[in-house]
Each structure stands twice: as structure tokens, then as C-alpha cells.
C-alpha atoms as an extended CHARMM CRD file, in Angstrom:
* protein
*
        85  EXT
         1         1  MET       CA            -38.8510000000      -52.0830000000        4.9450000000  PROA      1               0.0000000000
         2         2  SER       CA            -40.6950000000      -53.4600000000        7.5400000000  PROA      2               0.0000000000
         3         3  ASP       CA            -44.1850000000      -53.2090000000        8.5710000000  PROA      3               0.0000000000
         4         4  LEU       CA            -43.3840000000      -50.2870000000       11.4160000000  PROA      4               0.0000000000
         5         5  SER       CA            -45.5740000000      -47.8000000000       12.5430000000  PROA      5               0.0000000000
         6         6  HSD       CA            -42.8160000000      -45.6320000000       14.0860000000  PROA      6               0.0000000000
         7         7  PHE       CA            -39.1760000000      -44.9380000000       14.2140000000  PROA      7               0.0000000000
         8         8  ASP       CA            -36.7790000000      -45.2850000000       16.8520000000  PROA      8               0.0000000000
         9         9  CYS       CA            -33.3820000000      -42.8080000000       17.7340000000  PROA      9               0.0000000000
        10        10  GLU       CA            -31.5980000000      -45.6440000000       15.4970000000  PROA      10              0.0000000000
        11        11  ALA       CA            -33.8070000000      -46.2290000000       12.4530000000  PROA      11              0.0000000000
        12        12  THR       CA            -34.0790000000      -42.4090000000       11.9520000000  PROA      12              0.0000000000
        13        13  PHE       CA            -30.5040000000      -41.6330000000       13.0600000000  PROA      13              0.0000000000
        14        14  ARG       CA            -29.5870000000      -44.4490000000        9.7450000000  PROA      14              0.0000000000
        15        15  ARG       CA            -32.0390000000      -42.9620000000        7.6580000000  PROA      15              0.0000000000
        16        16  LEU       CA            -31.1740000000      -38.7360000000        8.0090000000  PROA      16              0.0000000000
        17        17  ASN       CA            -29.0200000000      -38.1560000000        5.3790000000  PROA      17              0.0000000000
        18        18  ASP       CA            -31.2040000000      -39.8020000000        2.7900000000  PROA      18              0.0000000000
        19        19  TYR       CA            -33.8580000000      -37.7490000000        4.2620000000  PROA      19              0.0000000000
        20        20  LEU       CA            -31.7870000000      -34.4620000000        4.1760000000  PROA      20              0.0000000000
        21        21  ASP       CA            -31.3410000000      -35.5110000000        0.5900000000  PROA      21              0.0000000000
        22        22  ARG       CA            -34.8620000000      -36.2180000000       -0.7480000000  PROA      22              0.0000000000
        23        23  MET       CA            -34.1170000000      -40.2760000000       -0.9960000000  PROA      23              0.0000000000
        24        24  LEU       CA            -36.4170000000      -41.9310000000        1.1800000000  PROA      24              0.0000000000
        25        25  PRO       CA            -39.5250000000      -43.6690000000       -0.0100000000  PROA      25              0.0000000000
        26        26  PRO       CA            -42.2070000000      -41.6150000000        1.0260000000  PROA      26              0.0000000000
        27        27  GLU       CA            -43.0250000000      -44.4210000000        3.8900000000  PROA      27              0.0000000000
        28        28  GLU       CA            -39.9560000000      -44.0590000000        5.3280000000  PROA      28              0.0000000000
        29        29  GLN       CA            -40.0360000000      -39.9000000000        4.6860000000  PROA      29              0.0000000000
        30        30  ARG       CA            -43.6200000000      -40.0060000000        6.8390000000  PROA      30              0.0000000000
        31        31  LEU       CA            -42.1590000000      -41.8320000000       10.0610000000  PROA      31              0.0000000000
        32        32  VAL       CA            -38.5100000000      -40.1530000000        9.8280000000  PROA      32              0.0000000000
        33        33  GLU       CA            -40.8450000000      -36.9520000000       10.1340000000  PROA      33              0.0000000000
        34        34  GLN       CA            -43.2810000000      -38.2640000000       12.7750000000  PROA      34              0.0000000000
        35        35  HSD       CA            -39.8790000000      -38.8440000000       14.7230000000  PROA      35              0.0000000000
        36        36  LEU       CA            -38.6740000000      -35.4600000000       14.4270000000  PROA      36              0.0000000000
        37        37  ALA       CA            -41.7640000000      -34.2330000000       15.2020000000  PROA      37              0.0000000000
        38        38  ASP       CA            -41.7130000000      -36.1120000000       18.5960000000  PROA      38              0.0000000000
        39        39  CYS       CA            -37.8270000000      -36.0790000000       19.3230000000  PROA      39              0.0000000000
        40        40  VAL       CA            -36.0540000000      -33.1240000000       20.3670000000  PROA      40              0.0000000000
        41        41  THR       CA            -32.8580000000      -34.8570000000       20.8330000000  PROA      41              0.0000000000
        42        42  CYS       CA            -33.0340000000      -36.3400000000       16.8170000000  PROA      42              0.0000000000
        43        43  ALA       CA            -35.0590000000      -33.1010000000       15.5080000000  PROA      43              0.0000000000
        44        44  ARG       CA            -31.8980000000      -30.9790000000       17.1840000000  PROA      44              0.0000000000
        45        45  GLU       CA            -29.2160000000      -32.9400000000       15.2750000000  PROA      45              0.0000000000
        46        46  TYR       CA            -31.3870000000      -33.0890000000       12.1620000000  PROA      46              0.0000000000
        47        47  ARG       CA            -31.4650000000      -28.9550000000       12.2960000000  PROA      47              0.0000000000
        48        48  PHE       CA            -27.9150000000      -28.9940000000       12.5890000000  PROA      48              0.0000000000
        49        49  GLU       CA            -27.0360000000      -31.4440000000        9.6530000000  PROA      49              0.0000000000
        50        50  GLN       CA            -29.3300000000      -29.1840000000        7.8670000000  PROA      50              0.0000000000
        51        51  ASN       CA            -27.3580000000      -26.2290000000        8.8530000000  PROA      51              0.0000000000
        52        52  VAL       CA            -24.4440000000      -27.4400000000        7.6800000000  PROA      52              0.0000000000
        53        53  LEU       CA            -25.5990000000      -28.3870000000        4.2680000000  PROA      53              0.0000000000
        54        54  ASP       CA            -27.1720000000      -25.1420000000        3.8830000000  PROA      54              0.0000000000
        55        55  HSD       CA            -23.6800000000      -23.5940000000        4.6690000000  PROA      55              0.0000000000
        56        56  ILE       CA            -22.3680000000      -25.6110000000        2.3890000000  PROA      56              0.0000000000
        57        57  ARG       CA            -24.4620000000      -25.0740000000       -0.3670000000  PROA      57              0.0000000000
        58        58  GLY       CA            -24.3280000000      -21.4380000000       -0.2120000000  PROA      58              0.0000000000
        59        59  ALA       CA            -20.3210000000      -21.6510000000       -0.4710000000  PROA      59              0.0000000000
        60        60  LEU       CA            -20.4960000000      -23.3780000000       -3.3880000000  PROA      60              0.0000000000
        61        61  ARG       CA            -22.9960000000      -20.7180000000       -5.0360000000  PROA      61              0.0000000000
        62        62  ARG       CA            -20.8320000000      -18.2170000000       -4.0340000000  PROA      62              0.0000000000
        63        63  LEU       CA            -17.4230000000      -19.9370000000       -5.8500000000  PROA      63              0.0000000000
        64        64  ASP       CA            -16.5070000000      -19.1220000000       -9.4060000000  PROA      64              0.0000000000
        65        65  VAL       CA            -15.4490000000      -22.2810000000      -11.5190000000  PROA      65              0.0000000000
        66        66  PRO       CA            -14.0690000000      -22.2280000000      -14.5500000000  PROA      66              0.0000000000
        67        67  PRO       CA            -16.5870000000      -22.9660000000      -17.6200000000  PROA      67              0.0000000000
        68        68  HSD       CA            -14.7310000000      -26.1680000000      -18.6670000000  PROA      68              0.0000000000
        69        69  LEU       CA            -14.6860000000      -27.3700000000      -15.1800000000  PROA      69              0.0000000000
        70        70  LEU       CA            -18.1410000000      -27.2460000000      -15.2780000000  PROA      70              0.0000000000
        71        71  ARG       CA            -18.2260000000      -28.9430000000      -18.5360000000  PROA      71              0.0000000000
        72        72  LYS       CA            -16.2890000000      -31.7320000000      -17.0150000000  PROA      72              0.0000000000
        73        73  VAL       CA            -18.4290000000      -32.2170000000      -13.9280000000  PROA      73              0.0000000000
        74        74  SER       CA            -21.2780000000      -32.2240000000      -15.5350000000  PROA      74              0.0000000000
        75        75  GLU       CA            -20.3110000000      -35.1210000000      -18.4870000000  PROA      75              0.0000000000
        76        76  GLN       CA            -18.9110000000      -37.2560000000      -15.1120000000  PROA      76              0.0000000000
        77        77  LEU       CA            -22.3290000000      -37.0110000000      -13.9060000000  PROA      77              0.0000000000
        78        78  GLU       CA            -23.9140000000      -37.5080000000      -16.7060000000  PROA      78              0.0000000000
        79        79  THR       CA            -21.9210000000      -41.0300000000      -17.5490000000  PROA      79              0.0000000000
        80        80  ALA       CA            -22.4420000000      -42.1050000000      -14.0670000000  PROA      80              0.0000000000
        81        81  ARG       CA            -26.4530000000      -41.6310000000      -14.5600000000  PROA      81              0.0000000000
        82        82  LYS       CA            -26.4870000000      -43.8550000000      -17.7890000000  PROA      82              0.0000000000
        83        83  GLN       CA            -24.4250000000      -45.9540000000      -16.0460000000  PROA      83              0.0000000000
        84        84  ASP       CA            -26.5710000000      -46.4990000000      -12.7470000000  PROA      84              0.0000000000
        85        85  PRO       CA            -29.3320000000      -48.1130000000      -13.3950000000  PROA      85              0.0000000000
């Protein structure tokens, strides 16, 4: 990351998905949060995307997933984790 003291809308928007997934380095996270606190437009987009994710997560929690499918998905995720350094 460059030595910036703030992010503009474009830089914030490019990082919004990683921010929502909590995958940003601490300094970038701080800069996104700073921008969201100051920019009504970006804060509105953040709230919209967060709301969509919350609804999807809520719907997924209500699904009745067969145990064999959960095992298969867990095995695939574990395999992917081992392959990704």
C-alpha cells in the first residue's frame, strides 16, 4: 500500500468487499473506516452491501442442509486451505 493518509471514494469502493469480509490489513481498514465516517455516499453503499450480506447469511442459517453435504463442503474447504499458502 502506498503511504496515504486517506482514501478517496474510488480507493474505498475498490476495497469495500474485502472490508466487509474483514480481510484488509489494519492500516487499510482504518483508512476505509475513516472515509466511511466522512463520506455519506460511500457510507450508504457500505450499509446497502452490509444489509445484503446480513440477509444472505440469515437465509443460509435457516436452510436445512443434509449432513453429508456439510461434510463434503467442509472437506473441500479444508483441501483448499491446505493448497493456499
